[in-house]
Predicted model as a PDB file, atoms N, CA, C, CB and O in Angstrom, pLDDT in the B-factor column:
MODEL        1                                                                  
ATOM      1  N   MET A   1      36.572 121.144 160.528  1.00 65.00           N  
ATOM      2  CA  MET A   1      37.192 120.441 159.437  1.00 65.00           C  
ATOM      3  C   MET A   1      38.241 119.509 160.033  1.00 65.00           C  
ATOM      4  CB  MET A   1      37.813 121.428 158.404  1.00 65.00           C  
ATOM      5  O   MET A   1      39.022 119.916 160.893  1.00 65.00           O  
ATOM      6  N   GLU A   2      38.258 118.290 159.588  1.00 58.00           N  
ATOM      7  CA  GLU A   2      39.261 117.344 160.059  1.00 58.00           C  
ATOM      8  C   GLU A   2      40.358 117.185 159.020  1.00 58.00           C  
ATOM      9  CB  GLU A   2      38.623 115.985 160.377  1.00 58.00           C  
ATOM     10  O   GLU A   2      40.099 117.119 157.819  1.00 58.00           O  
ATOM     11  N   VAL A   3      41.589 117.125 159.515  1.00 59.00           N  
ATOM     12  CA  VAL A   3      42.737 116.899 158.646  1.00 59.00           C  
ATOM     13  C   VAL A   3      43.575 115.785 159.240  1.00 59.00           C  
ATOM     14  CB  VAL A   3      43.578 118.195 158.466  1.00 59.00           C  
ATOM     15  O   VAL A   3      43.523 115.527 160.443  1.00 59.00           O  
ATOM     16  N   THR A   4      44.343 115.131 158.396  1.00 66.00           N  
ATOM     17  CA  THR A   4      45.237 114.083 158.860  1.00 66.00           C  
ATOM     18  C   THR A   4      46.649 114.637 158.933  1.00 66.00           C  
ATOM     19  CB  THR A   4      45.177 112.843 157.933  1.00 66.00           C  
ATOM     20  O   THR A   4      47.183 115.138 157.943  1.00 66.00           O  
ATOM     21  N   ASN A   5      47.248 114.543 160.115  1.00 67.00           N  
ATOM     22  CA  ASN A   5      48.619 115.020 160.311  1.00 67.00           C  
ATOM     23  C   ASN A   5      49.605 114.091 159.625  1.00 67.00           C  
ATOM     24  CB  ASN A   5      48.949 115.133 161.809  1.00 67.00           C  
ATOM     25  O   ASN A   5      49.239 113.010 159.163  1.00 67.00           O  
ATOM     26  N   SER A   6      50.854 114.519 159.562  1.00 67.00           N  
ATOM     27  CA  SER A   6      51.888 113.701 158.933  1.00 67.00           C  
ATOM     28  C   SER A   6      52.111 112.397 159.684  1.00 67.00           C  
ATOM     29  CB  SER A   6      53.191 114.476 158.849  1.00 67.00           C  
ATOM     30  O   SER A   6      52.602 111.428 159.104  1.00 67.00           O  
ATOM     31  N   ASP A   7      51.757 112.356 160.968  1.00 73.00           N  
ATOM     32  CA  ASP A   7      51.919 111.121 161.738  1.00 73.00           C  
ATOM     33  C   ASP A   7      50.694 110.215 161.644  1.00 73.00           C  
ATOM     34  CB  ASP A   7      52.200 111.451 163.193  1.00 73.00           C  
ATOM     35  O   ASP A   7      50.639 109.181 162.310  1.00 73.00           O  
ATOM     36  N   GLY A   8      49.703 110.596 160.816  1.00 69.00           N  
ATOM     37  CA  GLY A   8      48.553 109.753 160.579  1.00 69.00           C  
ATOM     38  C   GLY A   8      47.376 109.985 161.503  1.00 69.00           C  
ATOM     39  O   GLY A   8      46.349 109.322 161.364  1.00 69.00           O  
ATOM     40  N   HIS A   9      47.498 110.913 162.448  1.00 71.00           N  
ATOM     41  CA  HIS A   9      46.412 111.200 163.375  1.00 71.00           C  
ATOM     42  C   HIS A   9      45.503 112.292 162.823  1.00 71.00           C  
ATOM     43  CB  HIS A   9      46.969 111.614 164.740  1.00 71.00           C  
ATOM     44  O   HIS A   9      45.959 113.236 162.178  1.00 71.00           O  
ATOM     45  N   ASN A  10      44.218 112.143 163.088  1.00 72.00           N  
ATOM     46  CA  ASN A  10      43.257 113.167 162.682  1.00 72.00           C  
ATOM     47  C   ASN A  10      43.191 114.258 163.739  1.00 72.00           C  
ATOM     48  CB  ASN A  10      41.858 112.551 162.452  1.00 72.00           C  
ATOM     49  O   ASN A  10      43.282 113.980 164.935  1.00 72.00           O  
ATOM     50  N   SER A  11      43.033 115.492 163.297  1.00 74.00           N  
ATOM     51  CA  SER A  11      42.833 116.591 164.227  1.00 74.00           C  
ATOM     52  C   SER A  11      41.830 117.560 163.614  1.00 74.00           C  
ATOM     53  CB  SER A  11      44.180 117.306 164.556  1.00 74.00           C  
ATOM     54  O   SER A  11      41.648 117.601 162.397  1.00 74.00           O  
ATOM     55  N   THR A  12      41.192 118.327 164.467  1.00 83.00           N  
ATOM     56  CA  THR A  12      40.194 119.286 164.014  1.00 83.00           C  
ATOM     57  C   THR A  12      40.858 120.649 163.837  1.00 83.00           C  
ATOM     58  CB  THR A  12      39.008 119.372 165.016  1.00 83.00           C  
ATOM     59  O   THR A  12      41.609 121.107 164.698  1.00 83.00           O  
ATOM     60  N   VAL A  13      40.567 121.286 162.711  1.00 82.00           N  
ATOM     61  CA  VAL A  13      41.104 122.605 162.415  1.00 82.00           C  
ATOM     62  C   VAL A  13      39.940 123.581 162.355  1.00 82.00           C  
ATOM     63  CB  VAL A  13      41.917 122.606 161.079  1.00 82.00           C  
ATOM     64  O   VAL A  13      38.958 123.345 161.651  1.00 82.00           O  
ATOM     65  N   THR A  14      40.052 124.676 163.093  1.00 88.00           N  
ATOM     66  CA  THR A  14      39.024 125.711 163.066  1.00 88.00           C  
ATOM     67  C   THR A  14      39.413 126.738 162.015  1.00 88.00           C  
ATOM     68  CB  THR A  14      38.849 126.379 164.469  1.00 88.00           C  
ATOM     69  O   THR A  14      40.509 127.294 162.077  1.00 88.00           O  
ATOM     70  N   PRO A  15      38.537 127.003 161.049  1.00 92.00           N  
ATOM     71  CA  PRO A  15      38.865 127.982 160.012  1.00 92.00           C  
ATOM     72  C   PRO A  15      39.079 129.373 160.600  1.00 92.00           C  
ATOM     73  CB  PRO A  15      37.759 128.027 158.961  1.00 92.00           C  
ATOM     74  O   PRO A  15      38.438 129.739 161.585  1.00 92.00           O  
ATOM     75  N   LEU A  16      39.964 130.135 160.007  1.00 94.00           N  
ATOM     76  CA  LEU A  16      40.201 131.516 160.422  1.00 94.00           C  
ATOM     77  C   LEU A  16      39.271 132.488 159.716  1.00 94.00           C  
ATOM     78  CB  LEU A  16      41.641 131.902 160.158  1.00 94.00           C  
ATOM     79  O   LEU A  16      38.958 133.553 160.247  1.00 94.00           O  
ATOM     80  N   LEU A  17      38.828 132.120 158.511  1.00 96.00           N  
ATOM     81  CA  LEU A  17      37.967 132.985 157.701  1.00 96.00           C  
ATOM     82  C   LEU A  17      36.729 132.213 157.272  1.00 96.00           C  
ATOM     83  CB  LEU A  17      38.727 133.523 156.461  1.00 96.00           C  
ATOM     84  O   LEU A  17      36.792 131.020 156.978  1.00 96.00           O  
ATOM     85  N   TYR A  18      35.584 132.928 157.242  1.00 97.00           N  
ATOM     86  CA  TYR A  18      34.316 132.298 156.891  1.00 97.00           C  
ATOM     87  C   TYR A  18      33.661 133.033 155.731  1.00 97.00           C  
ATOM     88  CB  TYR A  18      33.374 132.267 158.101  1.00 97.00           C  
ATOM     89  O   TYR A  18      33.830 134.242 155.572  1.00 97.00           O  
ATOM     90  N   THR A  19      32.917 132.293 154.927  1.00 97.00           N  
ATOM     91  CA  THR A  19      32.139 132.908 153.852  1.00 97.00           C  
ATOM     92  C   THR A  19      30.944 133.629 154.469  1.00 97.00           C  
ATOM     93  CB  THR A  19      31.671 131.837 152.805  1.00 97.00           C  
ATOM     94  O   THR A  19      30.656 133.467 155.655  1.00 97.00           O  
ATOM     95  N   LYS A  20      30.256 134.422 153.661  1.00 97.00           N  
ATOM     96  CA  LYS A  20      29.068 135.126 154.155  1.00 97.00           C  
ATOM     97  C   LYS A  20      27.989 134.132 154.586  1.00 97.00           C  
ATOM     98  CB  LYS A  20      28.514 136.077 153.072  1.00 97.00           C  
ATOM     99  O   LYS A  20      27.287 134.369 155.569  1.00 97.00           O  
ATOM    100  N   ILE A  21      27.855 133.041 153.869  1.00 97.00           N  
ATOM    101  CA  ILE A  21      26.856 132.021 154.214  1.00 97.00           C  
ATOM    102  C   ILE A  21      27.199 131.377 155.556  1.00 97.00           C  
ATOM    103  CB  ILE A  21      26.772 130.940 153.105  1.00 97.00           C  
ATOM    104  O   ILE A  21      26.321 131.191 156.399  1.00 97.00           O  
ATOM    105  N   GLU A  22      28.460 131.041 155.753  1.00 97.00           N  
ATOM    106  CA  GLU A  22      28.885 130.444 157.021  1.00 97.00           C  
ATOM    107  C   GLU A  22      28.718 131.428 158.174  1.00 97.00           C  
ATOM    108  CB  GLU A  22      30.345 129.983 156.932  1.00 97.00           C  
ATOM    109  O   GLU A  22      28.280 131.054 159.262  1.00 97.00           O  
ATOM    110  N   ALA A  23      29.070 132.692 157.926  1.00 97.00           N  
ATOM    111  CA  ALA A  23      28.940 133.729 158.961  1.00 97.00           C  
ATOM    112  C   ALA A  23      27.476 133.911 159.347  1.00 97.00           C  
ATOM    113  CB  ALA A  23      29.535 135.074 158.469  1.00 97.00           C  
ATOM    114  O   ALA A  23      27.154 134.042 160.528  1.00 97.00           O  
ATOM    115  N   ALA A  24      26.596 133.920 158.362  1.00 97.00           N  
ATOM    116  CA  ALA A  24      25.166 134.058 158.637  1.00 97.00           C  
ATOM    117  C   ALA A  24      24.678 132.904 159.506  1.00 97.00           C  
ATOM    118  CB  ALA A  24      24.363 134.115 157.321  1.00 97.00           C  
ATOM    119  O   ALA A  24      23.914 133.116 160.448  1.00 97.00           O  
ATOM    120  N   ALA A  25      25.108 131.703 159.199  1.00 96.00           N  
ATOM    121  CA  ALA A  25      24.711 130.533 159.993  1.00 96.00           C  
ATOM    122  C   ALA A  25      25.252 130.636 161.419  1.00 96.00           C  
ATOM    123  CB  ALA A  25      25.213 129.231 159.327  1.00 96.00           C  
ATOM    124  O   ALA A  25      24.552 130.302 162.375  1.00 96.00           O  
ATOM    125  N   MET A  26      26.486 131.095 161.563  1.00 95.00           N  
ATOM    126  CA  MET A  26      27.086 131.221 162.889  1.00 95.00           C  
ATOM    127  C   MET A  26      26.345 132.238 163.747  1.00 95.00           C  
ATOM    128  CB  MET A  26      28.549 131.616 162.769  1.00 95.00           C  
ATOM    129  O   MET A  26      26.187 132.033 164.951  1.00 95.00           O  
ATOM    130  N   LEU A  27      25.892 133.327 163.144  1.00 95.00           N  
ATOM    131  CA  LEU A  27      25.206 134.385 163.891  1.00 95.00           C  
ATOM    132  C   LEU A  27      23.687 134.224 163.894  1.00 95.00           C  
ATOM    133  CB  LEU A  27      25.565 135.733 163.311  1.00 95.00           C  
ATOM    134  O   LEU A  27      22.979 135.026 164.504  1.00 95.00           O  
ATOM    135  N   SER A  28      23.188 133.197 163.220  1.00 95.00           N  
ATOM    136  CA  SER A  28      21.738 132.947 163.110  1.00 95.00           C  
ATOM    137  C   SER A  28      20.997 134.136 162.508  1.00 95.00           C  
ATOM    138  CB  SER A  28      21.152 132.624 164.487  1.00 95.00           C  
ATOM    139  O   SER A  28      19.949 134.554 163.002  1.00 95.00           O  
ATOM    140  N   VAL A  29      21.564 134.668 161.434  1.00 97.00           N  
ATOM    141  CA  VAL A  29      20.934 135.762 160.689  1.00 97.00           C  
ATOM    142  C   VAL A  29      20.951 135.398 159.211  1.00 97.00           C  
ATOM    143  CB  VAL A  29      21.667 137.131 160.943  1.00 97.00           C  
ATOM    144  O   VAL A  29      21.529 134.384 158.819  1.00 97.00           O  
ATOM    145  N   SER A  30      20.320 136.224 158.402  1.00 97.00           N  
ATOM    146  CA  SER A  30      20.302 135.957 156.964  1.00 97.00           C  
ATOM    147  C   SER A  30      21.579 136.473 156.297  1.00 97.00           C  
ATOM    148  CB  SER A  30      19.065 136.602 156.316  1.00 97.00           C  
ATOM    149  O   SER A  30      22.305 137.292 156.861  1.00 97.00           O  
ATOM    150  N   VAL A  31      21.830 135.985 155.103  1.00 98.00           N  
ATOM    151  CA  VAL A  31      22.975 136.467 154.322  1.00 98.00           C  
ATOM    152  C   VAL A  31      22.771 137.944 153.984  1.00 98.00           C  
ATOM    153  CB  VAL A  31      23.160 135.625 153.019  1.00 98.00           C  
ATOM    154  O   VAL A  31      23.732 138.710 153.920  1.00 98.00           O  
ATOM    155  N   ARG A  32      21.536 138.330 153.773  1.00 98.00           N  
ATOM    156  CA  ARG A  32      21.246 139.745 153.498  1.00 98.00           C  
ATOM    157  C   ARG A  32      21.649 140.632 154.687  1.00 98.00           C  
ATOM    158  CB  ARG A  32      19.741 139.934 153.180  1.00 98.00           C  
ATOM    159  O   ARG A  32      22.165 141.733 154.497  1.00 98.00           O  
ATOM    160  N   THR A  33      21.411 140.149 155.899  1.00 97.00           N  
ATOM    161  CA  THR A  33      21.835 140.892 157.090  1.00 97.00           C  
ATOM    162  C   THR A  33      23.354 141.011 157.124  1.00 97.00           C  
ATOM    163  CB  THR A  33      21.323 140.204 158.376  1.00 97.00           C  
ATOM    164  O   THR A  33      23.890 142.068 157.455  1.00 97.00           O  
ATOM    165  N   ILE A  34      24.044 139.930 156.783  1.00 97.00           N  
ATOM    166  CA  ILE A  34      25.512 139.970 156.718  1.00 97.00           C  
ATOM    167  C   ILE A  34      25.943 141.005 155.685  1.00 97.00           C  
ATOM    168  CB  ILE A  34      26.098 138.567 156.365  1.00 97.00           C  
ATOM    169  O   ILE A  34      26.846 141.799 155.948  1.00 97.00           O  
ATOM    170  N   ASP A  35      25.310 141.005 154.514  1.00 97.00           N  
ATOM    171  CA  ASP A  35      25.630 142.000 153.480  1.00 97.00           C  
ATOM    172  C   ASP A  35      25.429 143.419 154.006  1.00 97.00           C  
ATOM    173  CB  ASP A  35      24.760 141.774 152.226  1.00 97.00           C  
ATOM    174  O   ASP A  35      26.258 144.295 153.759  1.00 97.00           O  
ATOM    175  N   ASN A  36      24.332 143.652 154.731  1.00 97.00           N  
ATOM    176  CA  ASN A  36      24.062 144.978 155.283  1.00 97.00           C  
ATOM    177  C   ASN A  36      25.097 145.379 156.330  1.00 97.00           C  
ATOM    178  CB  ASN A  36      22.668 145.017 155.893  1.00 97.00           C  
ATOM    179  O   ASN A  36      25.517 146.535 156.378  1.00 97.00           O  
ATOM    180  N   LEU A  37      25.506 144.435 157.162  1.00 96.00           N  
ATOM    181  CA  LEU A  37      26.529 144.712 158.175  1.00 96.00           C  
ATOM    182  C   LEU A  37      27.877 145.024 157.528  1.00 96.00           C  
ATOM    183  CB  LEU A  37      26.671 143.519 159.133  1.00 96.00           C  
ATOM    184  O   LEU A  37      28.622 145.875 158.013  1.00 96.00           O  
ATOM    185  N   ILE A  38      28.183 144.340 156.443  1.00 96.00           N  
ATOM    186  CA  ILE A  38      29.426 144.608 155.714  1.00 96.00           C  
ATOM    187  C   ILE A  38      29.350 145.990 155.067  1.00 96.00           C  
ATOM    188  CB  ILE A  38      29.686 143.513 154.636  1.00 96.00           C  
ATOM    189  O   ILE A  38      30.306 146.763 155.135  1.00 96.00           O  
ATOM    190  N   ALA A  39      28.221 146.298 154.444  1.00 97.00           N  
ATOM    191  CA  ALA A  39      28.046 147.589 153.769  1.00 97.00           C  
ATOM    192  C   ALA A  39      28.141 148.754 154.757  1.00 97.00           C  
ATOM    193  CB  ALA A  39      26.694 147.628 153.043  1.00 97.00           C  
ATOM    194  O   ALA A  39      28.658 149.818 154.414  1.00 97.00           O  
ATOM    195  N   SER A  40      27.646 148.556 155.981  1.00 94.00           N  
ATOM    196  CA  SER A  40      27.694 149.614 156.990  1.00 94.00           C  
ATOM    197  C   SER A  40      29.009 149.617 157.769  1.00 94.00           C  
ATOM    198  CB  SER A  40      26.531 149.462 157.953  1.00 94.00           C  
ATOM    199  O   SER A  40      29.180 150.389 158.712  1.00 94.00           O  
ATOM    200  N   LYS A  41      29.928 148.754 157.369  1.00 93.00           N  
ATOM    201  CA  LYS A  41      31.265 148.641 157.976  1.00 93.00           C  
ATOM    202  C   LYS A  41      31.228 148.120 159.417  1.00 93.00           C  
ATOM    203  CB  LYS A  41      31.955 149.995 157.950  1.00 93.00           C  
ATOM    204  O   LYS A  41      32.188 148.302 160.166  1.00 93.00           O  
ATOM    205  N   GLU A  42      30.130 147.474 159.803  1.00 92.00           N  
ATOM    206  CA  GLU A  42      30.059 146.877 161.135  1.00 92.00           C  
ATOM    207  C   GLU A  42      30.788 145.548 161.200  1.00 92.00           C  
ATOM    208  CB  GLU A  42      28.614 146.686 161.548  1.00 92.00           C  
ATOM    209  O   GLU A  42      31.240 145.130 162.266  1.00 92.00           O  
ATOM    210  N   LEU A  43      30.903 144.882 160.050  1.00 94.00           N  
ATOM    211  CA  LEU A  43      31.672 143.643 159.959  1.00 94.00           C  
ATOM    212  C   LEU A  43      32.817 143.862 158.978  1.00 94.00           C  
ATOM    213  CB  LEU A  43      30.770 142.442 159.514  1.00 94.00           C  
ATOM    214  O   LEU A  43      32.592 143.886 157.768  1.00 94.00           O  
ATOM    215  N   PRO A  44      34.032 144.022 159.474  1.00 94.00           N  
ATOM    216  CA  PRO A  44      35.164 144.140 158.558  1.00 94.00           C  
ATOM    217  C   PRO A  44      35.410 142.804 157.849  1.00 94.00           C  
ATOM    218  CB  PRO A  44      36.436 144.592 159.319  1.00 94.00           C  
ATOM    219  O   PRO A  44      35.236 141.741 158.443  1.00 94.00           O  
ATOM    220  N   VAL A  45      35.803 142.863 156.620  1.00 96.00           N  
ATOM    221  CA  VAL A  45      36.014 141.649 155.829  1.00 96.00           C  
ATOM    222  C   VAL A  45      37.406 141.638 155.216  1.00 96.00           C  
ATOM    223  CB  VAL A  45      34.953 141.531 154.728  1.00 96.00           C  
ATOM    224  O   VAL A  45      38.104 142.651 155.172  1.00 96.00           O  
ATOM    225  N   ARG A  46      37.779 140.462 154.747  1.00 96.00           N  
ATOM    226  CA  ARG A  46      38.988 140.285 153.952  1.00 96.00           C  
ATOM    227  C   ARG A  46      38.534 139.927 152.549  1.00 96.00           C  
ATOM    228  CB  ARG A  46      39.942 139.179 154.557  1.00 96.00           C  
ATOM    229  O   ARG A  46      37.713 139.027 152.371  1.00 96.00           O  
ATOM    230  N   ARG A  47      39.051 140.610 151.573  1.00 96.00           N  
ATOM    231  CA  ARG A  47      38.726 140.285 150.181  1.00 96.00           C  
ATOM    232  C   ARG A  47      39.939 139.594 149.573  1.00 96.00           C  
ATOM    233  CB  ARG A  47      38.331 141.572 149.359  1.00 96.00           C  
ATOM    234  O   ARG A  47      41.040 140.144 149.527  1.00 96.00           O  
ATOM    235  N   ILE A  48      39.702 138.382 149.113  1.00 95.00           N  
ATOM    236  CA  ILE A  48      40.746 137.610 148.449  1.00 95.00           C  
ATOM    237  C   ILE A  48      40.228 137.302 147.059  1.00 95.00           C  
ATOM    238  CB  ILE A  48      41.113 136.291 149.243  1.00 95.00           C  
ATOM    239  O   ILE A  48      39.370 136.444 146.853  1.00 95.00           O  
ATOM    240  N   ARG A  49      40.790 138.046 146.114  1.00 95.00           N  
ATOM    241  CA  ARG A  49      40.282 138.044 144.744  1.00 95.00           C  
ATOM    242  C   ARG A  49      38.803 138.401 144.767  1.00 95.00           C  
ATOM    243  CB  ARG A  49      40.507 136.662 144.061  1.00 95.00           C  
ATOM    244  O   ARG A  49      38.453 139.498 145.201  1.00 95.00           O  
ATOM    245  N   LYS A  50      37.926 137.514 144.315  1.00 94.00           N  
ATOM    246  CA  LYS A  50      36.493 137.825 144.303  1.00 94.00           C  
ATOM    247  C   LYS A  50      35.774 137.370 145.568  1.00 94.00           C  
ATOM    248  CB  LYS A  50      35.842 137.186 143.101  1.00 94.00           C  
ATOM    249  O   LYS A  50      34.590 137.654 145.753  1.00 94.00           O  
ATOM    250  N   ARG A  51      36.485 136.671 146.427  1.00 96.00           N  
ATOM    251  CA  ARG A  51      35.850 136.131 147.636  1.00 96.00           C  
ATOM    252  C   ARG A  51      35.814 137.163 148.755  1.00 96.00           C  
ATOM    253  CB  ARG A  51      36.587 134.878 148.111  1.00 96.00           C  
ATOM    254  O   ARG A  51      36.780 137.893 148.978  1.00 96.00           O  
ATOM    255  N   VAL A  52      34.697 137.209 149.445  1.00 97.00           N  
ATOM    256  CA  VAL A  52      34.540 138.061 150.617  1.00 97.00           C  
ATOM    257  C   VAL A  52      34.522 137.126 151.819  1.00 97.00           C  
ATOM    258  CB  VAL A  52      33.226 138.953 150.538  1.00 97.00           C  
ATOM    259  O   VAL A  52      33.635 136.281 151.943  1.00 97.00           O  
ATOM    260  N   LEU A  53      35.502 137.281 152.703  1.00 98.00           N  
ATOM    261  CA  LEU A  53      35.629 136.398 153.851  1.00 98.00           C  
ATOM    262  C   LEU A  53      35.642 137.210 155.140  1.00 98.00           C  
ATOM    263  CB  LEU A  53      36.899 135.544 153.740  1.00 98.00           C  
ATOM    264  O   LEU A  53      36.188 138.312 155.187  1.00 98.00           O  
ATOM    265  N   ILE A  54      35.038 136.655 156.180  1.00 98.00           N  
ATOM    266  CA  ILE A  54      34.927 137.342 157.459  1.00 98.00           C  
ATOM    267  C   ILE A  54      35.775 136.590 158.478  1.00 98.00           C  
ATOM    268  CB  ILE A  54      33.438 137.442 157.925  1.00 98.00           C  
ATOM    269  O   ILE A  54      35.595 135.387 158.669  1.00 98.00           O  
ATOM    270  N   PRO A  55      36.701 137.295 159.136  1.00 97.00           N  
ATOM    271  CA  PRO A  55      37.543 136.636 160.138  1.00 97.00           C  
ATOM    272  C   PRO A  55      36.740 136.105 161.325  1.00 97.00           C  
ATOM    273  CB  PRO A  55      38.600 137.600 160.634  1.00 97.00           C  
ATOM    274  O   PRO A  55      35.762 136.714 161.758  1.00 97.00           O  
ATOM    275  N   ARG A  56      37.168 134.979 161.826  1.00 96.00           N  
ATOM    276  CA  ARG A  56      36.513 134.347 162.980  1.00 96.00           C  
ATOM    277  C   ARG A  56      36.459 135.296 164.171  1.00 96.00           C  
ATOM    278  CB  ARG A  56      37.247 133.056 163.373  1.00 96.00           C  
ATOM    279  O   ARG A  56      35.438 135.373 164.854  1.00 96.00           O  
ATOM    280  N   THR A  57      37.541 136.014 164.426  1.00 95.00           N  
ATOM    281  CA  THR A  57      37.589 136.927 165.570  1.00 95.00           C  
ATOM    282  C   THR A  57      36.542 138.031 165.443  1.00 95.00           C  
ATOM    283  CB  THR A  57      38.986 137.543 165.699  1.00 95.00           C  
ATOM    284  O   THR A  57      35.965 138.453 166.446  1.00 95.00           O  
ATOM    285  N   VAL A  58      36.295 138.498 164.233  1.00 95.00           N  
ATOM    286  CA  VAL A  58      35.274 139.526 164.007  1.00 95.00           C  
ATOM    287  C   VAL A  58      33.901 138.985 164.393  1.00 95.00           C  
ATOM    288  CB  VAL A  58      35.276 139.992 162.527  1.00 95.00           C  
ATOM    289  O   VAL A  58      33.120 139.673 165.051  1.00 95.00           O  
ATOM    290  N   LEU A  59      33.611 137.758 163.985  1.00 95.00           N  
ATOM    291  CA  LEU A  59      32.312 137.152 164.300  1.00 95.00           C  
ATOM    292  C   LEU A  59      32.157 136.922 165.804  1.00 95.00           C  
ATOM    293  CB  LEU A  59      32.147 135.821 163.547  1.00 95.00           C  
ATOM    294  O   LEU A  59      31.088 137.164 166.366  1.00 95.00           O  
ATOM    295  N   LEU A  60      33.214 136.461 166.446  1.00 94.00           N  
ATOM    296  CA  LEU A  60      33.156 136.228 167.893  1.00 94.00           C  
ATOM    297  C   LEU A  60      32.959 137.546 168.640  1.00 94.00           C  
ATOM    298  CB  LEU A  60      34.443 135.525 168.382  1.00 94.00           C  
ATOM    299  O   LEU A  60      32.162 137.613 169.576  1.00 94.00           O  
ATOM    300  N   ASN A  61      33.671 138.584 168.236  1.00 93.00           N  
ATOM    301  CA  ASN A  61      33.516 139.890 168.886  1.00 93.00           C  
ATOM    302  C   ASN A  61      32.131 140.471 168.635  1.00 93.00           C  
ATOM    303  CB  ASN A  61      34.589 140.864 168.389  1.00 93.00           C  
ATOM    304  O   ASN A  61      31.529 141.048 169.541  1.00 93.00           O  
ATOM    305  N   PHE A  62      31.623 140.327 167.427  1.00 93.00           N  
ATOM    306  CA  PHE A  62      30.303 140.849 167.086  1.00 93.00           C  
ATOM    307  C   PHE A  62      29.220 140.201 167.937  1.00 93.00           C  
ATOM    308  CB  PHE A  62      30.008 140.626 165.604  1.00 93.00           C  
ATOM    309  O   PHE A  62      28.241 140.855 168.296  1.00 93.00           O  
ATOM    310  N   ALA A  63      29.385 138.930 168.262  1.00 92.00           N  
ATOM    311  CA  ALA A  63      28.380 138.191 169.026  1.00 92.00           C  
ATOM    312  C   ALA A  63      28.410 138.536 170.519  1.00 92.00           C  
ATOM    313  CB  ALA A  63      28.589 136.696 168.841  1.00 92.00           C  
ATOM    314  O   ALA A  63      27.486 138.183 171.251  1.00 92.00           O  
ATOM    315  N   ARG A  64      29.453 139.216 170.970  1.00 90.00           N  
ATOM    316  CA  ARG A  64      29.556 139.582 172.381  1.00 90.00           C  
ATOM    317  C   ARG A  64      28.513 140.644 172.736  1.00 90.00           C  
ATOM    318  CB  ARG A  64      30.977 140.094 172.703  1.00 90.00           C  
ATOM    319  O   ARG A  64      28.218 141.520 171.922  1.00 90.00           O  
ATOM    320  N   PRO A  65      27.953 140.570 173.952  1.00 87.00           N  
ATOM    321  CA  PRO A  65      26.932 141.541 174.351  1.00 87.00           C  
ATOM    322  C   PRO A  65      27.445 142.981 174.392  1.00 87.00           C  
ATOM    323  CB  PRO A  65      26.387 141.171 175.702  1.00 87.00           C  
ATOM    324  O   PRO A  65      26.671 143.910 174.159  1.00 87.00           O  
ATOM    325  N   ASN A  66      28.713 143.184 174.678  1.00 84.00           N  
ATOM    326  CA  ASN A  66      29.256 144.536 174.790  1.00 84.00           C  
ATOM    327  C   ASN A  66      29.982 144.983 173.510  1.00 84.00           C  
ATOM    328  CB  ASN A  66      30.210 144.609 175.976  1.00 84.00           C  
ATOM    329  O   ASN A  66      30.879 145.825 173.566  1.00 84.00           O  
ATOM    330  N   TYR A  67      29.590 144.415 172.357  1.00 75.00           N  
ATOM    331  CA  TYR A  67      30.227 144.756 171.086  1.00 75.00           C  
ATOM    332  C   TYR A  67      30.034 146.238 170.764  1.00 75.00           C  
ATOM    333  CB  TYR A  67      29.658 143.885 169.951  1.00 75.00           C  
ATOM    334  O   TYR A  67      28.934 146.777 170.888  1.00 75.00           O  
ATOM    335  N   ARG A  68      31.109 146.874 170.354  1.00 72.00           N  
ATOM    336  CA  ARG A  68      31.059 148.263 169.909  1.00 72.00           C  
ATOM    337  C   ARG A  68      31.654 148.331 168.514  1.00 72.00           C  
ATOM    338  CB  ARG A  68      31.821 149.210 170.893  1.00 72.00           C  
ATOM    339  O   ARG A  68      32.723 147.778 168.257  1.00 72.00           O  
ATOM    340  N   LYS A  69      30.965 149.001 167.628  1.00 67.00           N  
ATOM    341  CA  LYS A  69      31.443 149.190 166.258  1.00 67.00           C  
ATOM    342  C   LYS A  69      32.762 149.957 166.306  1.00 67.00           C  
ATOM    343  CB  LYS A  69      30.384 149.950 165.385  1.00 67.00           C  
ATOM    344  O   LYS A  69      32.892 150.932 167.046  1.00 67.00           O  
ATOM    345  N   ALA A  70      33.736 149.514 165.519  1.00 59.00           N  
ATOM    346  CA  ALA A  70      35.029 150.200 165.460  1.00 59.00           C  
ATOM    347  C   ALA A  70      34.849 151.600 164.921  1.00 59.00           C  
ATOM    348  CB  ALA A  70      36.028 149.419 164.590  1.00 59.00           C  
ATOM    349  O   ALA A  70      34.085 151.819 163.981  1.00 59.00           O  
ATOM    350  N   ALA A  71      35.552 152.550 165.515  1.00 52.00           N  
ATOM    351  CA  ALA A  71      35.423 153.964 165.102  1.00 52.00           C  
ATOM    352  C   ALA A  71      36.102 154.227 163.787  1.00 52.00           C  
ATOM    353  CB  ALA A  71      36.004 154.887 166.158  1.00 52.00           C  
ATOM    354  O   ALA A  71      36.088 155.358 163.301  1.00 52.00           O  
TER     355      ALA A  71                                                      
ENDMDL                                                                          
END                                                                             
């Protein structure tokens, strides 16, 4: 996402939280798979009102080859 700073310059901002659709695209899986991972507590989420959002760090850690589900 690009934003314009107060000095008029554009900069890129990386989101901290992603929707289930965005997370599915990032991991190259279906939204149903994301739902299953959330239901099994393999992907911790943040709930903000009715929105279910997945932190960027969770997605990056999940994609690592040595990922271990939190106890």
